[in-house]
C-alpha positions in Angstrom: -23.7 -4.1 2.3 -27.2 -2.6 2.8 -28.4 0.9 2.2 -27.5 3.4 4.9 -30.6 4.8 6.5 -30.4 8.6 6.9 -32.5 11.5 8.2 -34.1 11.6 4.8 -35.9 8.3 5.8 -37.2 9.4 9.1 -39.9 12.0 10.1 -38.8 13.6 13.3 -41.5 16.3 14.0 -42.7 16.0 17.5 -40.3 13.2 18.3 -37.7 12.9 21.1 -34.4 12.1 19.3 -31.5 10.4 21.0 -28.4 11.7 19.2 -25.1 10.0 19.5 -22.4 12.6 19.0 -18.7 12.6 19.6 -18.0 15.4 22.0 -14.7 13.8 23.1 -12.7 17.0 22.4 -9.6 18.4 24.0 -10.4 20.3 27.2 -7.8 22.2 29.3 -8.7 24.2 32.4 -12.4 23.9 31.5 -11.9 25.3 28.0 -12.4 23.4 24.8 -9.5 23.5 22.4 -10.2 22.0 19.0 -14.0 22.4 18.3 -14.0 20.5 15.0 -16.0 17.6 16.2 -18.6 19.9 17.9 -18.9 21.9 14.7 -19.4 18.7 12.6 -22.5 17.7 14.6 -24.2 21.1 14.6 -25.9 20.7 11.2 -27.6 17.5 12.3 -28.8 19.1 15.6 -30.1 22.2 13.8 -32.0 20.1 11.2 -33.6 18.1 13.9 -34.7 21.2 15.9 -35.9 22.9 12.7 -38.1 20.0 12.0 -39.8 20.1 15.4 -37.8 17.5 17.4 -36.3 17.6 20.8 -32.7 16.3 21.1 -31.0 14.3 23.8 -27.3 14.2 23.1 -25.1 11.2 24.2 -21.3 11.1 24.1 -18.3 9.5 25.7 -15.4 11.5 27.1 -12.1 9.9 27.9 -11.7 6.5 29.5 -13.3 6.5 33.0 -13.8 2.7 32.7 -17.3 2.6 34.1 -16.8 4.9 37.0 -17.7 8.5 37.7 -14.6 10.6 37.2 -15.4 14.3 37.6 -12.5 15.4 35.4 -14.1 13.4 32.6 -17.5 15.1 32.8 -19.0 16.5 29.6 -20.2 19.6 31.4 -17.3 21.9 30.2 -18.1 20.9 26.6 -21.7 22.2 26.8 -21.0 26.0 26.5 -19.0 25.3 23.4 -21.8 23.3 21.9 -24.3 26.1 22.8 -22.1 28.7 21.2 -21.8 26.7 18.0 -25.5 26.1 17.9 -26.4 29.7 18.7 -29.0 28.6 21.3 -29.2 27.3 24.9 -28.3 23.7 25.8 -29.2 22.0 29.0 -26.9 19.7 30.9 -27.9 17.1 33.5 -25.3 15.2 35.6 -26.1 11.5 36.0 -24.1 8.5 37.1 -26.5 6.5 34.9 -27.8 4.8 38.0 -29.9 7.5 39.5 -32.7 7.9 36.9 -31.8 11.5 36.3 -31.3 11.0 32.6 -34.8 9.7 32.0 -36.4 12.4 34.2 -34.6 15.1 32.3 -35.4 13.7 28.9 -39.1 13.4 29.7 -39.3 17.1 30.4 -37.7 18.1 27.1 -39.9 20.1 24.7 -39.6 20.4 20.9 -36.8 22.7 20.0 -34.8 22.0 23.1 -31.4 20.3 23.5 -30.2 18.3 26.4 -26.7 16.9 26.9 -26.4 14.0 29.3 -23.3 12.9 31.1 -20.4 10.8 29.8 -21.9 7.4 28.8 -18.7 5.7 29.9 -19.5 6.5 33.5 -21.7 3.3 33.2 -19.8 0.0 33.1 -22.4 -1.3 30.6 -21.4 1.2 27.9 -18.2 -0.4 26.6 -19.4 -3.9 27.2 -22.5 -3.2 25.1 -24.7 -4.4 28.0 -28.2 -5.1 26.7 -29.8 -3.6 29.8 -27.9 -0.4 29.4 -28.7 -0.2 25.7 -32.4 -0.6 26.5 -32.1 2.2 29.1 -30.6 4.5 26.6 -33.3 3.6 24.1 -35.9 4.5 26.7 -34.8 8.1 26.6 -36.5 8.8 23.2 -38.4 7.8 20.1 -35.7 7.7 17.5 -31.9 7.1 17.5 -29.6 9.2 15.2 -25.9 8.2 15.2 -23.7 11.1 14.1 -20.5 9.8 15.7 -18.6 8.0 12.9 -15.4 8.3 14.9 -16.9 5.9 17.5 -18.6 3.6 15.0 -15.8 1.0 15.1 -16.8 0.3 18.7 -19.8 -2.0 19.5 -20.8 0.0 22.6 -24.3 0.4 24.1 -24.6 4.0 22.8 -23.3 3.3 19.3 -24.6 -0.1 18.4 -26.7 -1.7 21.1 -29.3 1.1 21.3 -30.0 0.8 17.5 -31.6 -2.6 18.1 -34.3 -1.0 20.2 -35.2 2.2 18.3 -35.8 3.3 14.6 -32.3 4.3 13.8 -30.6 6.4 11.1 -27.3 8.2 10.4 -26.9 11.9 11.0 -25.5 14.3 8.4 -21.9 14.2 9.6 -21.8 10.4 9.5 -23.5 10.4 6.1 -21.0 12.9 4.7 -18.1 10.9 6.1 -19.2 7.7 4.5 -20.0 9.3 1.2 -16.5 10.8 1.1 -14.8 7.5 2.0 -16.9 5.4 -0.4 -16.1 7.8 -3.2 -12.4 7.7 -2.5 -12.0 4.0 -1.8 -14.9 2.1 -3.4 -15.4 4.2 -6.5 -12.3 6.3 -7.0 -11.4 8.2 -10.1 -8.0 6.9 -11.0 -5.0 7.1 -10.6 -5.4 6.7 -6.8 -2.5 7.7 -4.6 -2.4 6.6 -0.9 -0.1 8.3 1.5 0.6 6.1 4.5 2.8 7.5 7.3 3.3 7.3 11.0 5.7 5.6 13.4 5.0 1.9 13.2 4.5 -0.4 10.3 3.0 -3.0 12.7 -0.1 -0.8 13.3 -0.8 -0.4 9.6 -0.1 -3.8 8.1 -3.8 -4.3 7.2 -3.9 -0.8 5.7 -0.8 -1.4 3.6 -2.3 -4.6 2.5 -5.5 -2.9 1.4 -3.7 -0.3 -0.7 -1.3 -2.8 -2.2 -4.5 -4.2 -3.8 -6.4 -0.9 -4.5 -4.0 2.1 -4.9 -2.0 2.8 -8.0 0.7 4.5 -6.0 1.7 4.1 -2.4 3.7 6.9 -0.7 5.2 5.6 2.5 6.7 8.0 5.0 7.3 8.6 8.7 9.3 6.2 10.8 7.5 3.3 9.2 9.4 4.0 6.0 12.7 3.4 7.9 11.7 -0.3 8.4 11.1 -0.6 4.6 14.4 1.0 3.8 16.1 -1.4 6.2 14.3 -4.3 4.5 16.0 -3.1 1.2 19.4 -3.5 2.9 20.0 0.2 3.6 21.7 1.4 6.8 19.3 3.7 8.7 21.6 4.5 11.6 19.8 5.0 14.9 16.5 5.7 13.2 13.3 4.2 14.7 12.6 0.8 13.1 10.7 -2.4 14.0 13.3 -5.1 13.6 10.7 -7.8 14.1 8.8 -6.5 11.1 11.5 -6.6 8.5 10.1 -9.7 6.9 6.6 -8.1 6.8 8.2 -5.1 5.1 9.8 -7.3 2.5 6.5 -9.0 1.9 4.7 -5.6 1.4 7.3 -4.6 -1.2 7.1 -7.9 -3.0 3.3 -7.9 -3.1 3.3 -4.3 -4.4 5.7 -5.2 -7.2 3.7 -8.3 -8.1 0.5 -6.2 -8.2 2.1 -3.6 -10.4 1.8 -0.9 -7.7 4.5 1.8 -7.5 5.8 2.5 -4.0 7.4 5.9 -3.3 9.9 5.7 -0.5 12.3 8.4 0.7 15.3 9.0 -1.6 16.7 11.6 0.7 16.2 12.3 4.4 16.5 15.0 7.0 18.7 13.5 9.8 19.9 14.6 13.2 21.5 13.1 16.3 18.2 13.4 18.3 14.6 14.4 18.0 14.8 17.8 19.6 13.7 21.4 18.6 16.7 23.4 17.4 19.0 20.4 17.0 21.4 20.6 14.1 20.0 18.8 11.1 21.1 18.0 7.6 19.8 16.4 4.4 21.4 13.3 3.0 20.8 10.6 0.4 19.2 7.6 2.0 22.3 5.6 1.0 24.5 7.9 3.1 22.9 7.8 6.6 25.6 7.6 9.2 25.5 5.2 12.1 24.6 7.9 14.6 21.9 9.6 12.4 18.2 9.5 13.0 16.0 9.9 10.0 13.3 12.4 11.1 11.8 13.8 7.9 11.8 13.4 4.1 14.1 15.6 2.1 13.2 18.0 -0.7 14.0 15.5 -3.5 11.5 13.1 -1.9 9.0 15.9 -1.5 9.3 16.5 -5.3 8.6 12.8 -6.0 5.6 12.8 -3.7 4.2 16.0 -5.3 4.8 14.6 -8.7 2.7 11.6 -7.8 -0.1 14.0 -6.7 0.2 15.8 -10.0 -0.5 12.6 -11.8 -3.3 11.5 -9.5 -7.0 12.0 -9.6 -7.7 10.8 -6.0 -5.7 11.0 -2.9 -6.2 9.2 0.5 -3.8 10.3 3.2 -3.2 8.8 6.6 -0.2 9.6 8.7 2.6 12.3 8.6 5.7 11.9 6.5 8.1 13.0 9.3 8.3 13.9 13.0 6.0 16.9 12.2 5.5 17.9 15.9 9.1 19.2 16.1 10.6 21.8 13.7 12.2 21.6 11.2 11.0 18.0 10.8 7.6 19.1 9.8 8.7 20.6 6.5 8.2 17.5 4.3 4.6 16.9 5.5 3.7 20.6 5.3 5.1 21.0 1.7 3.3 17.9 0.5 0.1 18.8 2.2 0.1 22.3 0.7 0.7 20.9 -2.8 -2.2 18.5 -2.4 -4.4 21.3 -1.2 -3.4 23.5 -4.2 -4.3 20.7 -6.6 -7.6 20.2 -4.8 -8.5 23.8 -5.0 -7.8 23.8 -8.7 -10.2 20.9 -9.1 -7.5 18.5 -10.2 -7.5 16.2 -7.1 -10.1 14.6 -4.8 -8.4 14.5 -1.5 -9.5 12.6 1.6 -7.5 12.5 4.8 -8.0 11.3 8.3 -6.5 10.1 11.6 -5.5 12.1 14.6 -1.9 12.8 13.7 -3.0 13.5 10.1 -5.5 16.1 11.1 -2.9 17.7 13.4 -0.4 17.8 10.6 -2.8 19.3 8.1 -3.7 21.9 10.8 0.0 22.7 11.1 0.2 23.1 7.3 -2.9 25.3 7.5 -4.8 23.3 4.8 -7.4 21.3 6.7 -10.2 23.2 5.1 -8.7 23.0 1.7 -8.9 19.2 1.3 -12.0 17.6 -0.2 -12.8 15.9 3.1 -10.8 15.6 6.4 -12.1 12.9 8.8 -11.8 13.6 12.6 -12.1 9.9 13.2 -9.0 7.9 14.1 -9.6 4.2 14.6 -12.9 4.2 12.7 -11.2 5.9 9.7 -8.4 3.3 9.7 -10.7 0.3 10.1 -12.9 1.5 7.2 -9.9 1.9 5.0 -8.8 -1.6 6.0 -12.1 -2.9 4.8 -13.3 -4.0 8.3 -17.0 -3.7 9.2 -17.9 -1.0 11.6 -20.6 -2.1 14.1 -22.0 1.5 14.5 -22.5 1.7 10.7 -23.6 -1.8 10.0 -26.5 -1.5 12.4 -27.8 1.5 10.3 -27.7 -0.4 7.1 -30.7 -2.3 5.9 -32.1 -3.7 2.7 -35.6 -3.3 3.9 -37.5 0.1 4.0 -36.2 2.5 6.5 -38.1 3.2 9.7 -39.4 -0.4 10.2 -37.6 -1.0 13.5 -39.9 -1.3 16.4 -39.2 -0.1 19.9 -38.7 -3.2 22.0 
């Protein structure tokens, strides 16, 4: 792995900077909901402006599949970005075939910010078309990628463009990678990994990674049901992946062989269906009835999870421990998250969390700002934890001195 080039390596005064952000935020009736991703990119934009650069912002939004879809325009996001920056932000619509992007960029002066339209309106974005990558590179002098959440995609605006301009990571991406490297590559031990969610099939690689690296694996959510079933327990009508039972047994065997401790539910909150207000009860995992659905961990399991946090120095968390979207099945996740936040605040735990459902669960617990670092990335966060190379990061790593790329 080469050294990550950052803004510290690149003079930007008087330059036109093409900045890849992730403005793919929830928008309803023209109003931005969660502004976290917008707020994360603000420090990079401010630094660029303060150092005399003009900034052209690129981002995708939704999945228009190479076509102009007005409901997937970035225009509604611009006021939220302007408010977060505390200065005006221009927006220019383009279908990426009309030359409007280049004309607007050429008029930009130092200290000004321009947001261009959804890059996925062009069919060459997701295919990483070389011609479109060159077109994007022609918008400026320097490329800054501050969209770690899109770094697992080799798209024209995340990877292709970096082959045509001097390219560095922005501050948000730099912070994200620093946090992940500290937690995964150089952790203070013991290291506890919380892996939750619905399907074990989507996290086999992740479980394999932590079977090798974590000292303790806490497994929750519906994926824990498959592991319980693999141990011969009756899980009633709970969600399981019957075709992954052998994979589950293999994970358990590999963890034992590696000397890793796995924390699985010892008690569970069950109900006849996943529905708000439904009658629920807590039972031992050996006493699940045939009509029960396991929907959350019980308090005895919460106590075991929290005890593993007490003994840990580093925590990596991906995925909820129950069906947190529906009360009362959020209790296990909330209680565990709050305990981790308390330990973090006391300086006893370095806590890193990420993934869409994970962020939503921590927001529900009210502790997102109390973890050491919470990633807004979904797929990129997972793939990094799995040890997979991220194209949008790899292209910013170089053993040679930074800033030696030439515009082609």
